[in-house]
N, C-alpha and C positions, 0 to 999 in steps of 0.2 A: 504494500500500500504506500503510495507516495505521500510525503509530508504535505500537510495543508499550508498554503501560504495565503497571507492576507494581501490581496491585490487592490484593496480600496485606496483611492488616491488620498494623499495627505491634504489637509486644509492648508491654506497659506501660512497659518501660524505654526504648523508642524512641518514645514518643508525642510528645515535644517535642525539637527539636534542642537540644543542650546546648552552651553556650559552653565553650571550653576554660578551664581554670583560669588560664592565663596571661593570657588576654584579660580575665577578670574582675578579676584582681589589678591589671593595668595600668589598667583603667578606674577602679578604686577609687583608685589612686594619682593618676591624672590629676585626679579630682574633688577629692582632698585638696590637691593643688598649686594648682588653680584657686581653691579656697576660701581658701587662705593668701594667694595673690596678690590676691584681691578684698579681703580684710581689710586687707592692707598698703596697697592703693590707697585704700581708704576713709580710713585714718589719714593718708596723705599728702594726700589731697584736703581733709580737715578742716584740716590744718596750713596748706595753701595758702590756704584761705579766710580763716583767722584772720590770716595774714600780710598779706592785703589789707585788714585792718581791718573785716571783716564777720563775721557769724555764719552757720552753715549754715542756720539757720531762716529767714534772709532770702531764700534762694534757693528757687525752685520745684523740684519733683521732677525735671523734665526736665533742667534745667540742672545739677543735682547729678549726675545720671546721666552727663551729658556729661563733667563734670570727673573723675568716678571712672573713666570709660572711658579718658580721656587718661592718667591715672595708671597704669592697668592696662597700657596699651600701652607706656608708658615702662619699667615694671618688666619686662615680657616682653622688651623690647629689651635692657635691661641684663643680664638673665639669659642671653640668647643670647650676648652679647658675652663675658661671664665664662666661660660654658661652653666657648666656642671657645678662649679663652686657656688654660683649664685643660687642655683636650685637647692643645693644642700643648705645654704644659709637661710633660704626662704622656708625650708622645712624645719629649721631649728637644729640642724645637725652640724657638728663641728668636724671639720676635716683634719684638724691637727691634734685633737685630744684623744 
């Protein structure tokens, strides 16, 4: 027996599946956070390059991207550590005792 399919046409309001408002808002928030992390990573990478006595223009684009990616990973790790400590503090738990 063949599976039954509903071939009724969709109304104009049902023509496209809509994302929930929450998903859209969270997606926008994630993009904003990623943008801020990227900007901060670029600033840190620039500082790191200057501390080595060079200028960013002396590096090729691929190497600059690697340096920025390393800084992004460091920032994300720091944020995770800080958020865990904040969560523990909010729950009234001490991490050091």
